[in-house]
Gaussian input, Z-matrix of N, CA and C with variables (Angstrom, degrees):
# hf/3-21g

backbone

0 1
 N
 C     1     B1
 C     2     B2     1     A1
 N     3     B3     2     A2     1     D1
 C     4     B4     3     A3     2     D2
 C     5     B5     4     A4     3     D3
 N     6     B6     5     A5     4     D4
 C     7     B7     6     A6     5     D5
 C     8     B8     7     A7     6     D6
 N     9     B9     8     A8     7     D7
 C    10    B10     9     A9     8     D8
 C    11    B11    10    A10     9     D9
 N    12    B12    11    A11    10    D10
 C    13    B13    12    A12    11    D11
 C    14    B14    13    A13    12    D12
 N    15    B15    14    A14    13    D13
 C    16    B16    15    A15    14    D14
 C    17    B17    16    A16    15    D15
 N    18    B18    17    A17    16    D16
 C    19    B19    18    A18    17    D17
 C    20    B20    19    A19    18    D18
 N    21    B21    20    A20    19    D19
 C    22    B22    21    A21    20    D20
 C    23    B23    22    A22    21    D21
 N    24    B24    23    A23    22    D22
 C    25    B25    24    A24    23    D23
 C    26    B26    25    A25    24    D24
 N    27    B27    26    A26    25    D25
 C    28    B28    27    A27    26    D26
 C    29    B29    28    A28    27    D27
 N    30    B30    29    A29    28    D28
 C    31    B31    30    A30    29    D29
 C    32    B32    31    A31    30    D30
 N    33    B33    32    A32    31    D31
 C    34    B34    33    A33    32    D32
 C    35    B35    34    A34    33    D33
 N    36    B36    35    A35    34    D34
 C    37    B37    36    A36    35    D35
 C    38    B38    37    A37    36    D36
 N    39    B39    38    A38    37    D37
 C    40    B40    39    A39    38    D38
 C    41    B41    40    A40    39    D39
 N    42    B42    41    A41    40    D40
 C    43    B43    42    A42    41    D41
 C    44    B44    43    A43    42    D42
 N    45    B45    44    A44    43    D43
 C    46    B46    45    A45    44    D44
 C    47    B47    46    A46    45    D45
 N    48    B48    47    A47    46    D46
 C    49    B49    48    A48    47    D47
 C    50    B50    49    A49    48    D48
 N    51    B51    50    A50    49    D49
 C    52    B52    51    A51    50    D50
 C    53    B53    52    A52    51    D51
 N    54    B54    53    A53    52    D52
 C    55    B55    54    A54    53    D53
 C    56    B56    55    A55    54    D54
 N    57    B57    56    A56    55    D55
 C    58    B58    57    A57    56    D56
 C    59    B59    58    A58    57    D57
 N    60    B60    59    A59    58    D58
 C    61    B61    60    A60    59    D59
 C    62    B62    61    A61    60    D60
 N    63    B63    62    A62    61    D61
 C    64    B64    63    A63    62    D62
 C    65    B65    64    A64    63    D63
 N    66    B66    65    A65    64    D64
 C    67    B67    66    A66    65    D65
 C    68    B68    67    A67    66    D66
 N    69    B69    68    A68    67    D67
 C    70    B70    69    A69    68    D68
 C    71    B71    70    A70    69    D69
 N    72    B72    71    A71    70    D70
 C    73    B73    72    A72    71    D71
 C    74    B74    73    A73    72    D72
 N    75    B75    74    A74    73    D73
 C    76    B76    75    A75    74    D74
 C    77    B77    76    A76    75    D75
 N    78    B78    77    A77    76    D76
 C    79    B79    78    A78    77    D77
 C    80    B80    79    A79    78    D78
 N    81    B81    80    A80    79    D79
 C    82    B82    81    A81    80    D80
 C    83    B83    82    A82    81    D81
 N    84    B84    83    A83    82    D82
 C    85    B85    84    A84    83    D83
 C    86    B86    85    A85    84    D84
 N    87    B87    86    A86    85    D85
 C    88    B88    87    A87    86    D86
 C    89    B89    88    A88    87    D87
 N    90    B90    89    A89    88    D88
 C    91    B91    90    A90    89    D89
 C    92    B92    91    A91    90    D90
 N    93    B93    92    A92    91    D91
 C    94    B94    93    A93    92    D92
 C    95    B95    94    A94    93    D93
 N    96    B96    95    A95    94    D94
 C    97    B97    96    A96    95    D95
 C    98    B98    97    A97    96    D96
 N    99    B99    98    A98    97    D97
 C   100   B100    99    A99    98    D98
 C   101   B101   100   A100    99    D99
 N   102   B102   101   A101   100   D100
 C   103   B103   102   A102   101   D101
 C   104   B104   103   A103   102   D102
 N   105   B105   104   A104   103   D103
 C   106   B106   105   A105   104   D104
 C   107   B107   106   A106   105   D105
 N   108   B108   107   A107   106   D106
 C   109   B109   108   A108   107   D107
 C   110   B110   109   A109   108   D108
 N   111   B111   110   A110   109   D109
 C   112   B112   111   A111   110   D110
 C   113   B113   112   A112   111   D111
 N   114   B114   113   A113   112   D112
 C   115   B115   114   A114   113   D113
 C   116   B116   115   A115   114   D114
 N   117   B117   116   A116   115   D115
 C   118   B118   117   A117   116   D116
 C   119   B119   118   A118   117   D117
 N   120   B120   119   A119   118   D118
 C   121   B121   120   A120   119   D119
 C   122   B122   121   A121   120   D120
 N   123   B123   122   A122   121   D121
 C   124   B124   123   A123   122   D122
 C   125   B125   124   A124   123   D123
 N   126   B126   125   A125   124   D124
 C   127   B127   126   A126   125   D125
 C   128   B128   127   A127   126   D126
 N   129   B129   128   A128   127   D127
 C   130   B130   129   A129   128   D128
 C   131   B131   130   A130   129   D129
 N   132   B132   131   A131   130   D130
 C   133   B133   132   A132   131   D131
 C   134   B134   133   A133   132   D132
 N   135   B135   134   A134   133   D133
 C   136   B136   135   A135   134   D134
 C   137   B137   136   A136   135   D135
 N   138   B138   137   A137   136   D136
 C   139   B139   138   A138   137   D137
 C   140   B140   139   A139   138   D138
 N   141   B141   140   A140   139   D139
 C   142   B142   141   A141   140   D140
 C   143   B143   142   A142   141   D141
 N   144   B144   143   A143   142   D142
 C   145   B145   144   A144   143   D143
 C   146   B146   145   A145   144   D144
 N   147   B147   146   A146   145   D145
 C   148   B148   147   A147   146   D146
 C   149   B149   148   A148   147   D147
 N   150   B150   149   A149   148   D148
 C   151   B151   150   A150   149   D149
 C   152   B152   151   A151   150   D150
 N   153   B153   152   A152   151   D151
 C   154   B154   153   A153   152   D152
 C   155   B155   154   A154   153   D153
 N   156   B156   155   A155   154   D154
 C   157   B157   156   A156   155   D155
 C   158   B158   157   A157   156   D156
 N   159   B159   158   A158   157   D157
 C   160   B160   159   A159   158   D158
 C   161   B161   160   A160   159   D159
 N   162   B162   161   A161   160   D160
 C   163   B163   162   A162   161   D161
 C   164   B164   163   A163   162   D162
 N   165   B165   164   A164   163   D163
 C   166   B166   165   A165   164   D164
 C   167   B167   166   A166   165   D165
 N   168   B168   167   A167   166   D166
 C   169   B169   168   A168   167   D167
 C   170   B170   169   A169   168   D168
 N   171   B171   170   A170   169   D169
 C   172   B172   171   A171   170   D170
 C   173   B173   172   A172   171   D171
 N   174   B174   173   A173   172   D172
 C   175   B175   174   A174   173   D173
 C   176   B176   175   A175   174   D174
 N   177   B177   176   A176   175   D175
 C   178   B178   177   A177   176   D176
 C   179   B179   178   A178   177   D177
 N   180   B180   179   A179   178   D178
 C   181   B181   180   A180   179   D179
 C   182   B182   181   A181   180   D180
 N   183   B183   182   A182   181   D181
 C   184   B184   183   A183   182   D182
 C   185   B185   184   A184   183   D183
 N   186   B186   185   A185   184   D184
 C   187   B187   186   A186   185   D185
 C   188   B188   187   A187   186   D186
 N   189   B189   188   A188   187   D187
 C   190   B190   189   A189   188   D188
 C   191   B191   190   A190   189   D189
 N   192   B192   191   A191   190   D190
 C   193   B193   192   A192   191   D191
 C   194   B194   193   A193   192   D192
 N   195   B195   194   A194   193   D193
 C   196   B196   195   A195   194   D194
 C   197   B197   196   A196   195   D195
 N   198   B198   197   A197   196   D196
 C   199   B199   198   A198   197   D197
 C   200   B200   199   A199   198   D198
 N   201   B201   200   A200   199   D199
 C   202   B202   201   A201   200   D200
 C   203   B203   202   A202   201   D201
 N   204   B204   203   A203   202   D202
 C   205   B205   204   A204   203   D203
 C   206   B206   205   A205   204   D204
 N   207   B207   206   A206   205   D205
 C   208   B208   207   A207   206   D206
 C   209   B209   208   A208   207   D207
 N   210   B210   209   A209   208   D208
 C   211   B211   210   A210   209   D209
 C   212   B212   211   A211   210   D210
 N   213   B213   212   A212   211   D211
 C   214   B214   213   A213   212   D212
 C   215   B215   214   A214   213   D213
 N   216   B216   215   A215   214   D214
 C   217   B217   216   A216   215   D215
 C   218   B218   217   A217   216   D216
 N   219   B219   218   A218   217   D217
 C   220   B220   219   A219   218   D218
 C   221   B221   220   A220   219   D219
 N   222   B222   221   A221   220   D220
 C   223   B223   222   A222   221   D221
 C   224   B224   223   A223   222   D222
 N   225   B225   224   A224   223   D223
 C   226   B226   225   A225   224   D224
 C   227   B227   226   A226   225   D225
 N   228   B228   227   A227   226   D226
 C   229   B229   228   A228   227   D227
 C   230   B230   229   A229   228   D228
 N   231   B231   230   A230   229   D229
 C   232   B232   231   A231   230   D230
 C   233   B233   232   A232   231   D231
 N   234   B234   233   A233   232   D232
 C   235   B235   234   A234   233   D233
 C   236   B236   235   A235   234   D234
 N   237   B237   236   A236   235   D235
 C   238   B238   237   A237   236   D236
 C   239   B239   238   A238   237   D237
 N   240   B240   239   A239   238   D238
 C   241   B241   240   A240   239   D239
 C   242   B242   241   A241   240   D240
 N   243   B243   242   A242   241   D241
 C   244   B244   243   A243   242   D242
 C   245   B245   244   A244   243   D243
 N   246   B246   245   A245   244   D244
 C   247   B247   246   A246   245   D245
 C   248   B248   247   A247   246   D246
 N   249   B249   248   A248   247   D247
 C   250   B250   249   A249   248   D248
 C   251   B251   250   A250   249   D249
 N   252   B252   251   A251   250   D250
 C   253   B253   252   A252   251   D251
 C   254   B254   253   A253   252   D252
 N   255   B255   254   A254   253   D253
 C   256   B256   255   A255   254   D254
 C   257   B257   256   A256   255   D255
 N   258   B258   257   A257   256   D256
 C   259   B259   258   A258   257   D257
 C   260   B260   259   A259   258   D258
 N   261   B261   260   A260   259   D259
 C   262   B262   261   A261   260   D260
 C   263   B263   262   A262   261   D261
 N   264   B264   263   A263   262   D262
 C   265   B265   264   A264   263   D263
 C   266   B266   265   A265   264   D264
 N   267   B267   266   A266   265   D265
 C   268   B268   267   A267   266   D266
 C   269   B269   268   A268   267   D267
 N   270   B270   269   A269   268   D268
 C   271   B271   270   A270   269   D269
 C   272   B272   271   A271   270   D270
 N   273   B273   272   A272   271   D271
 C   274   B274   273   A273   272   D272
 C   275   B275   274   A274   273   D273
 N   276   B276   275   A275   274   D274
 C   277   B277   276   A276   275   D275
 C   278   B278   277   A277   276   D276
 N   279   B279   278   A278   277   D277
 C   280   B280   279   A279   278   D278
 C   281   B281   280   A280   279   D279
 N   282   B282   281   A281   280   D280
 C   283   B283   282   A282   281   D281
 C   284   B284   283   A283   282   D282
 N   285   B285   284   A284   283   D283
 C   286   B286   285   A285   284   D284
 C   287   B287   286   A286   285   D285
 N   288   B288   287   A287   286   D286
 C   289   B289   288   A288   287   D287
 C   290   B290   289   A289   288   D288
 N   291   B291   290   A290   289   D289
 C   292   B292   291   A291   290   D290
 C   293   B293   292   A292   291   D291
 N   294   B294   293   A293   292   D292
 C   295   B295   294   A294   293   D293
 C   296   B296   295   A295   294   D294
 N   297   B297   296   A296   295   D295
 C   298   B298   297   A297   296   D296
 C   299   B299   298   A298   297   D297
 N   300   B300   299   A299   298   D298
 C   301   B301   300   A300   299   D299
 C   302   B302   301   A301   300   D300
 N   303   B303   302   A302   301   D301
 C   304   B304   303   A303   302   D302
 C   305   B305   304   A304   303   D303
 N   306   B306   305   A305   304   D304
 C   307   B307   306   A306   305   D305
 C   308   B308   307   A307   306   D306
 N   309   B309   308   A308   307   D307
 C   310   B310   309   A309   308   D308
 C   311   B311   310   A310   309   D309
 N   312   B312   311   A311   310   D310
 C   313   B313   312   A312   311   D311
 C   314   B314   313   A313   312   D312
 N   315   B315   314   A314   313   D313
 C   316   B316   315   A315   314   D314
 C   317   B317   316   A316   315   D315
 N   318   B318   317   A317   316   D316
 C   319   B319   318   A318   317   D317
 C   320   B320   319   A319   318   D318
 N   321   B321   320   A320   319   D319
 C   322   B322   321   A321   320   D320
 C   323   B323   322   A322   321   D321
 N   324   B324   323   A323   322   D322
 C   325   B325   324   A324   323   D323
 C   326   B326   325   A325   324   D324
 N   327   B327   326   A326   325   D325
 C   328   B328   327   A327   326   D326
 C   329   B329   328   A328   327   D327
 N   330   B330   329   A329   328   D328
 C   331   B331   330   A330   329   D329
 C   332   B332   331   A331   330   D330

   B1=1.4150
   B2=1.5214
   B3=1.2538
   B4=1.4662
   B5=1.5451
   B6=1.3295
   B7=1.4790
   B8=1.4996
   B9=1.3655
   B10=1.5481
   B11=1.4175
   B12=1.3286
   B13=1.4342
   B14=1.6108
   B15=1.3551
   B16=1.3544
   B17=1.6252
   B18=1.3310
   B19=1.4862
   B20=1.4581
   B21=1.3878
   B22=1.4867
   B23=1.5251
   B24=1.3113
   B25=1.3276
   B26=1.4279
   B27=1.2870
   B28=1.5239
   B29=1.5619
   B30=1.2764
   B31=1.5086
   B32=1.6224
   B33=1.2475
   B34=1.5116
   B35=1.6610
   B36=1.3166
   B37=1.3637
   B38=1.4732
   B39=1.4514
   B40=1.4417
   B41=1.6155
   B42=1.3932
   B43=1.3839
   B44=1.5223
   B45=1.2537
   B46=1.5714
   B47=1.4167
   B48=1.3579
   B49=1.4210
   B50=1.5985
   B51=1.3923
   B52=1.5169
   B53=1.4650
   B54=1.4085
   B55=1.4837
   B56=1.4101
   B57=1.3926
   B58=1.3993
   B59=1.5848
   B60=1.3050
   B61=1.5279
   B62=1.4680
   B63=1.3145
   B64=1.3592
   B65=1.5258
   B66=1.4253
   B67=1.5027
   B68=1.4475
   B69=1.4355
   B70=1.5516
   B71=1.5002
   B72=1.3639
   B73=1.4612
   B74=1.5217
   B75=1.4843
   B76=1.4459
   B77=1.5269
   B78=1.2179
   B79=1.6187
   B80=1.4875
   B81=1.3171
   B82=1.4069
   B83=1.4841
   B84=1.4449
   B85=1.5506
   B86=1.4895
   B87=1.4051
   B88=1.3982
   B89=1.5737
   B90=1.4371
   B91=1.4264
   B92=1.5114
   B93=1.2592
   B94=1.3862
   B95=1.5429
   B96=1.2232
   B97=1.4423
   B98=1.5672
   B99=1.2746
   B100=1.4246
   B101=1.5301
   B102=1.3020
   B103=1.4957
   B104=1.4254
   B105=1.3769
   B106=1.4926
   B107=1.4123
   B108=1.3322
   B109=1.4087
   B110=1.4831
   B111=1.4554
   B112=1.5613
   B113=1.4583
   B114=1.3135
   B115=1.5057
   B116=1.4665
   B117=1.3986
   B118=1.3976
   B119=1.5146
   B120=1.2054
   B121=1.4953
   B122=1.5233
   B123=1.2972
   B124=1.6347
   B125=1.4251
   B126=1.2904
   B127=1.3716
   B128=1.6013
   B129=1.2294
   B130=1.5096
   B131=1.5118
   B132=1.2796
   B133=1.5385
   B134=1.4192
   B135=1.3570
   B136=1.4224
   B137=1.5740
   B138=1.3453
   B139=1.5867
   B140=1.4748
   B141=1.4466
   B142=1.4202
   B143=1.6324
   B144=1.2952
   B145=1.4307
   B146=1.5165
   B147=1.3975
   B148=1.5360
   B149=1.5031
   B150=1.2486
   B151=1.4492
   B152=1.5084
   B153=1.2095
   B154=1.6181
   B155=1.5813
   B156=1.3225
   B157=1.4722
   B158=1.4835
   B159=1.3556
   B160=1.4152
   B161=1.4224
   B162=1.4011
   B163=1.4899
   B164=1.4351
   B165=1.3660
   B166=1.5088
   B167=1.5562
   B168=1.2432
   B169=1.4992
   B170=1.7111
   B171=1.3082
   B172=1.3548
   B173=1.5029
   B174=1.3165
   B175=1.4413
   B176=1.5850
   B177=1.3304
   B178=1.4148
   B179=1.5074
   B180=1.3282
   B181=1.6061
   B182=1.4941
   B183=1.4354
   B184=1.4290
   B185=1.5101
   B186=1.3571
   B187=1.5348
   B188=1.5622
   B189=1.3589
   B190=1.3753
   B191=1.4570
   B192=1.3501
   B193=1.4453
   B194=1.4964
   B195=1.4293
   B196=1.2659
   B197=1.6455
   B198=1.3599
   B199=1.5106
   B200=1.6111
   B201=1.1837
   B202=1.6224
   B203=1.4530
   B204=1.3041
   B205=1.4633
   B206=1.5559
   B207=1.3404
   B208=1.3865
   B209=1.5324
   B210=1.3385
   B211=1.5119
   B212=1.5248
   B213=1.3290
   B214=1.5458
   B215=1.5208
   B216=1.3130
   B217=1.5325
   B218=1.4975
   B219=1.2725
   B220=1.4920
   B221=1.4910
   B222=1.3084
   B223=1.4186
   B224=1.5201
   B225=1.2915
   B226=1.4114
   B227=1.4328
   B228=1.3471
   B229=1.5306
   B230=1.5225
   B231=1.4079
   B232=1.4831
   B233=1.4246
   B234=1.4609
   B235=1.4525
   B236=1.4871
   B237=1.3495
   B238=1.4532
   B239=1.4692
   B240=1.3114
   B241=1.4596
   B242=1.6468
   B243=1.2931
   B244=1.5034
   B245=1.6211
   B246=1.3300
   B247=1.3670
   B248=1.3765
   B249=1.4721
   B250=1.3969
   B251=1.6044
   B252=1.2369
   B253=1.5578
   B254=1.4662
   B255=1.3038
   B256=1.4432
   B257=1.5153
   B258=1.3008
   B259=1.4991
   B260=1.4649
   B261=1.4153
   B262=1.5489
   B263=1.5081
   B264=1.2656
   B265=1.3504
   B266=1.5260
   B267=1.3231
   B268=1.4588
   B269=1.4866
   B270=1.3711
   B271=1.3875
   B272=1.4910
   B273=1.2738
   B274=1.5049
   B275=1.5160
   B276=1.2979
   B277=1.3571
   B278=1.5910
   B279=1.3491
   B280=1.4271
   B281=1.4730
   B282=1.3927
   B283=1.3603
   B284=1.5085
   B285=1.3033
   B286=1.4398
   B287=1.5839
   B288=1.2830
   B289=1.4931
   B290=1.5369
   B291=1.3558
   B292=1.5077
   B293=1.5105
   B294=1.3056
   B295=1.4956
   B296=1.5144
   B297=1.2251
   B298=1.4903
   B299=1.5949
   B300=1.2270
   B301=1.5025
   B302=1.4813
   B303=1.3732
   B304=1.4758
   B305=1.4171
   B306=1.3151
   B307=1.4054
   B308=1.6283
   B309=1.2959
   B310=1.3608
   B311=1.5109
   B312=1.3251
   B313=1.4149
   B314=1.6297
   B315=1.3537
   B316=1.3828
   B317=1.5061
   B318=1.4609
   B319=1.3772
   B320=1.5699
   B321=1.2711
   B322=1.4515
   B323=1.5587
   B324=1.2504
   B325=1.4950
   B326=1.6492
   B327=1.2615
   B328=1.3925
   B329=1.5439
   B330=1.3172
   B331=1.3278
   B332=1.5802
   A1=107.45
   A2=114.27
   A3=121.66
   A4=103.01
   A5=109.08
   A6=116.42
   A7=104.59
   A8=113.08
   A9=120.03
   A10=111.25
   A11=116.54
   A12=122.38
   A13=105.87
   A14=108.78
   A15=115.61
   A16=109.00
   A17=115.67
   A18=119.50
   A19=105.30
   A20=114.48
   A21=122.83
   A22=103.91
   A23=111.82
   A24=124.66
   A25=118.73
   A26=121.60
   A27=122.80
   A28=106.34
   A29=111.35
   A30=117.43
   A31=102.16
   A32=113.18
   A33=120.99
   A34=106.63
   A35=117.95
   A36=124.59
   A37=101.61
   A38=111.10
   A39=117.64
   A40=106.52
   A41=114.43
   A42=118.30
   A43=111.71
   A44=117.42
   A45=117.32
   A46=103.56
   A47=112.33
   A48=120.37
   A49=104.24
   A50=112.19
   A51=118.97
   A52=101.24
   A53=114.26
   A54=125.07
   A55=112.98
   A56=121.06
   A57=124.88
   A58=108.41
   A59=114.91
   A60=116.20
   A61=108.12
   A62=128.08
   A63=129.30
   A64=112.35
   A65=113.22
   A66=116.73
   A67=103.08
   A68=122.62
   A69=118.92
   A70=115.41
   A71=117.33
   A72=122.27
   A73=110.59
   A74=110.71
   A75=116.06
   A76=114.53
   A77=117.66
   A78=117.16
   A79=110.52
   A80=123.27
   A81=116.06
   A82=117.38
   A83=112.94
   A84=114.18
   A85=110.50
   A86=114.37
   A87=115.93
   A88=114.98
   A89=113.11
   A90=116.46
   A91=113.19
   A92=122.04
   A93=124.76
   A94=112.90
   A95=112.48
   A96=117.94
   A97=111.67
   A98=117.73
   A99=122.04
   A100=109.14
   A101=113.23
   A102=121.95
   A103=112.59
   A104=120.05
   A105=131.96
   A106=112.06
   A107=121.86
   A108=133.26
   A109=110.50
   A110=113.79
   A111=117.18
   A112=107.60
   A113=121.58
   A114=117.12
   A115=112.99
   A116=118.46
   A117=119.45
   A118=112.74
   A119=121.29
   A120=123.96
   A121=112.28
   A122=109.07
   A123=113.97
   A124=104.44
   A125=125.53
   A126=129.26
   A127=108.47
   A128=114.46
   A129=121.36
   A130=112.37
   A131=118.59
   A132=121.77
   A133=115.09
   A134=123.40
   A135=130.72
   A136=107.97
   A137=114.21
   A138=115.03
   A139=101.80
   A140=117.27
   A141=123.36
   A142=106.07
   A143=111.68
   A144=121.35
   A145=104.09
   A146=115.84
   A147=116.43
   A148=113.65
   A149=123.82
   A150=125.70
   A151=110.54
   A152=124.55
   A153=123.03
   A154=106.91
   A155=119.39
   A156=125.50
   A157=109.85
   A158=122.65
   A159=124.73
   A160=112.58
   A161=114.58
   A162=123.30
   A163=115.98
   A164=115.39
   A165=117.32
   A166=109.19
   A167=111.39
   A168=120.31
   A169=107.69
   A170=113.06
   A171=113.69
   A172=118.07
   A173=124.18
   A174=120.28
   A175=108.93
   A176=120.14
   A177=120.63
   A178=109.36
   A179=114.44
   A180=119.71
   A181=109.44
   A182=112.38
   A183=109.64
   A184=123.48
   A185=111.03
   A186=111.90
   A187=112.01
   A188=118.16
   A189=124.66
   A190=113.05
   A191=114.78
   A192=120.71
   A193=113.96
   A194=118.80
   A195=118.84
   A196=112.77
   A197=107.88
   A198=112.09
   A199=108.38
   A200=115.42
   A201=114.48
   A202=113.13
   A203=121.39
   A204=118.47
   A205=114.34
   A206=121.25
   A207=118.84
   A208=106.09
   A209=123.10
   A210=117.82
   A211=111.80
   A212=118.04
   A213=121.00
   A214=106.50
   A215=118.99
   A216=121.92
   A217=104.72
   A218=123.50
   A219=122.52
   A220=109.11
   A221=122.80
   A222=120.58
   A223=114.12
   A224=119.17
   A225=125.61
   A226=114.26
   A227=117.54
   A228=126.05
   A229=109.53
   A230=117.60
   A231=115.60
   A232=106.42
   A233=122.03
   A234=119.05
   A235=118.53
   A236=113.72
   A237=122.17
   A238=108.78
   A239=119.40
   A240=121.62
   A241=110.52
   A242=112.76
   A243=117.60
   A244=106.31
   A245=116.36
   A246=118.45
   A247=116.90
   A248=115.75
   A249=124.38
   A250=107.04
   A251=116.33
   A252=116.91
   A253=110.98
   A254=114.98
   A255=115.94
   A256=114.16
   A257=116.71
   A258=122.87
   A259=113.98
   A260=112.49
   A261=119.20
   A262=110.54
   A263=124.39
   A264=122.57
   A265=121.88
   A266=113.71
   A267=120.31
   A268=117.06
   A269=115.13
   A270=120.53
   A271=114.15
   A272=119.83
   A273=119.95
   A274=107.27
   A275=112.92
   A276=126.65
   A277=108.67
   A278=117.92
   A279=122.50
   A280=112.06
   A281=116.06
   A282=123.26
   A283=109.64
   A284=121.98
   A285=125.81
   A286=101.86
   A287=115.21
   A288=120.83
   A289=107.39
   A290=108.67
   A291=118.28
   A292=108.37
   A293=120.57
   A294=124.29
   A295=104.15
   A296=115.42
   A297=118.48
   A298=109.84
   A299=114.61
   A300=125.22
   A301=108.30
   A302=121.58
   A303=122.96
   A304=110.19
   A305=120.13
   A306=123.33
   A307=108.35
   A308=115.94
   A309=120.33
   A310=111.59
   A311=119.81
   A312=121.98
   A313=106.49
   A314=116.65
   A315=119.61
   A316=119.86
   A317=113.80
   A318=116.50
   A319=114.51
   A320=117.95
   A321=123.05
   A322=101.23
   A323=122.15
   A324=122.18
   A325=104.83
   A326=110.73
   A327=121.07
   A328=106.25
   A329=121.67
   A330=124.40
   A331=116.73
   D1=140.89
   D2=-177.85
   D3=-113.85
   D4=137.03
   D5=177.69
   D6=-123.61
   D7=144.38
   D8=169.78
   D9=-125.87
   D10=118.39
   D11=-177.18
   D12=-108.56
   D13=141.88
   D14=176.91
   D15=-132.33
   D16=128.77
   D17=-173.48
   D18=-117.32
   D19=137.01
   D20=176.19
   D21=-139.70
   D22=144.03
   D23=169.03
   D24=-103.32
   D25=114.40
   D26=-170.09
   D27=-122.82
   D28=165.24
   D29=179.42
   D30=-114.65
   D31=143.02
   D32=-178.14
   D33=-135.79
   D34=154.67
   D35=179.87
   D36=-105.92
   D37=127.62
   D38=177.56
   D39=-117.47
   D40=134.79
   D41=174.89
   D42=-149.71
   D43=158.25
   D44=179.89
   D45=-91.04
   D46=153.58
   D47=-178.60
   D48=-147.24
   D49=141.93
   D50=-175.33
   D51=-76.20
   D52=151.58
   D53=169.46
   D54=-82.90
   D55=110.99
   D56=-165.75
   D57=-72.47
   D58=-34.33
   D59=-177.98
   D60=-62.84
   D61=-34.98
   D62=-179.20
   D63=-67.09
   D64=-39.38
   D65=-177.51
   D66=-71.66
   D67=-46.07
   D68=-179.92
   D69=-60.23
   D70=-29.59
   D71=-178.45
   D72=-72.22
   D73=-44.88
   D74=173.95
   D75=-69.12
   D76=-27.35
   D77=166.80
   D78=-68.78
   D79=-41.83
   D80=174.76
   D81=-61.84
   D82=-34.72
   D83=179.58
   D84=-72.30
   D85=-33.68
   D86=177.54
   D87=-68.10
   D88=-30.18
   D89=173.45
   D90=-73.05
   D91=-30.57
   D92=173.46
   D93=-66.50
   D94=-39.72
   D95=179.56
   D96=-72.32
   D97=-32.94
   D98=177.22
   D99=-69.11
   D100=-41.56
   D101=177.81
   D102=-57.60
   D103=-51.42
   D104=168.62
   D105=-44.88
   D106=-58.42
   D107=-179.55
   D108=-53.31
   D109=-50.99
   D110=-179.55
   D111=-70.08
   D112=-32.20
   D113=-177.34
   D114=-62.56
   D115=-40.80
   D116=-177.42
   D117=-98.18
   D118=-7.19
   D119=174.83
   D120=-76.34
   D121=-42.55
   D122=-179.14
   D123=-116.22
   D124=93.30
   D125=-174.32
   D126=-78.10
   D127=86.02
   D128=-177.55
   D129=-89.61
   D130=3.54
   D131=-178.75
   D132=-80.37
   D133=-4.76
   D134=-175.70
   D135=-87.16
   D136=-16.41
   D137=-171.02
   D138=-126.99
   D139=154.77
   D140=179.72
   D141=-83.07
   D142=150.51
   D143=177.89
   D144=-59.80
   D145=138.01
   D146=175.43
   D147=-75.24
   D148=-23.94
   D149=-179.96
   D150=-90.34
   D151=-36.42
   D152=-172.47
   D153=-106.56
   D154=-21.16
   D155=-172.63
   D156=62.06
   D157=34.06
   D158=175.25
   D159=-119.40
   D160=138.50
   D161=177.98
   D162=-84.90
   D163=113.42
   D164=-175.22
   D165=-93.62
   D166=144.84
   D167=-178.01
   D168=-81.73
   D169=166.18
   D170=174.69
   D171=-61.37
   D172=-42.75
   D173=178.25
   D174=-66.71
   D175=-28.52
   D176=178.74
   D177=-65.07
   D178=-44.29
   D179=179.48
   D180=-62.06
   D181=-48.94
   D182=173.22
   D183=-57.94
   D184=-34.74
   D185=175.68
   D186=-67.19
   D187=-33.93
   D188=-179.43
   D189=-67.80
   D190=-38.69
   D191=176.14
   D192=-73.30
   D193=-31.68
   D194=179.14
   D195=-69.33
   D196=-29.88
   D197=176.92
   D198=-63.16
   D199=-31.28
   D200=175.85
   D201=-92.17
   D202=-39.70
   D203=-171.30
   D204=-79.22
   D205=-24.14
   D206=-175.19
   D207=-75.51
   D208=-46.00
   D209=-179.25
   D210=-64.32
   D211=-33.29
   D212=177.55
   D213=-62.66
   D214=-51.01
   D215=-177.57
   D216=-60.33
   D217=-45.50
   D218=-179.73
   D219=-62.19
   D220=-45.75
   D221=179.03
   D222=-63.01
   D223=-39.92
   D224=179.13
   D225=-59.22
   D226=-52.16
   D227=177.95
   D228=-69.63
   D229=-34.01
   D230=-179.64
   D231=-66.54
   D232=-38.51
   D233=175.50
   D234=-63.94
   D235=-33.95
   D236=170.24
   D237=-56.57
   D238=-50.79
   D239=-178.70
   D240=-59.57
   D241=-40.68
   D242=-176.90
   D243=-63.38
   D244=-44.04
   D245=178.44
   D246=-59.51
   D247=-44.59
   D248=179.37
   D249=-64.83
   D250=-37.74
   D251=175.67
   D252=-58.67
   D253=-48.81
   D254=-176.54
   D255=-65.79
   D256=-34.21
   D257=174.93
   D258=-63.12
   D259=-45.88
   D260=-178.34
   D261=-76.03
   D262=-23.25
   D263=172.40
   D264=-64.80
   D265=-15.70
   D266=169.27
   D267=-76.98
   D268=-17.21
   D269=177.89
   D270=-101.23
   D271=39.61
   D272=-178.45
   D273=-83.82
   D274=148.17
   D275=-173.61
   D276=-110.04
   D277=144.49
   D278=167.80
   D279=-101.18
   D280=125.91
   D281=-174.18
   D282=-123.99
   D283=154.30
   D284=-178.48
   D285=-102.53
   D286=133.70
   D287=-179.66
   D288=-126.95
   D289=134.93
   D290=177.41
   D291=-89.83
   D292=113.82
   D293=-175.26
   D294=-104.62
   D295=118.49
   D296=179.80
   D297=-120.26
   D298=133.18
   D299=-175.82
   D300=-120.13
   D301=114.54
   D302=176.93
   D303=-109.54
   D304=134.59
   D305=-179.76
   D306=-124.27
   D307=123.86
   D308=176.23
   D309=-100.74
   D310=131.08
   D311=-178.59
   D312=-76.12
   D313=123.32
   D314=179.81
   D315=-71.90
   D316=-12.79
   D317=177.14
   D318=-74.45
   D319=-24.91
   D320=-175.75
   D321=-90.27
   D322=121.02
   D323=176.06
   D324=-135.84
   D325=128.17
   D326=-176.40
   D327=-93.11
   D328=120.46
   D329=174.12
   D330=-104.31

């Protein structure tokens, strides 16, 4: 069996980056928490809406507030993640990487 190995030394740039999915998920959780606080802080379920003359229940008010607060929370923490990414991009390091490529000839088979 014949092996051919090839070594190359390359340089690479390494930097830390925030995980955007975690920031968006935390923003959604923060939005749900804000909607929950707003639902019970301002009890508007005891009076009719002035424009529609409908009495909304507490779960309906919570749902309406979630429709507003979740995207706002995701946008705010997404912006925080972008700012962190810009700040951390300044601290990138250059490292040397040993790149090895090994090829085995398929014609040579050891039994």
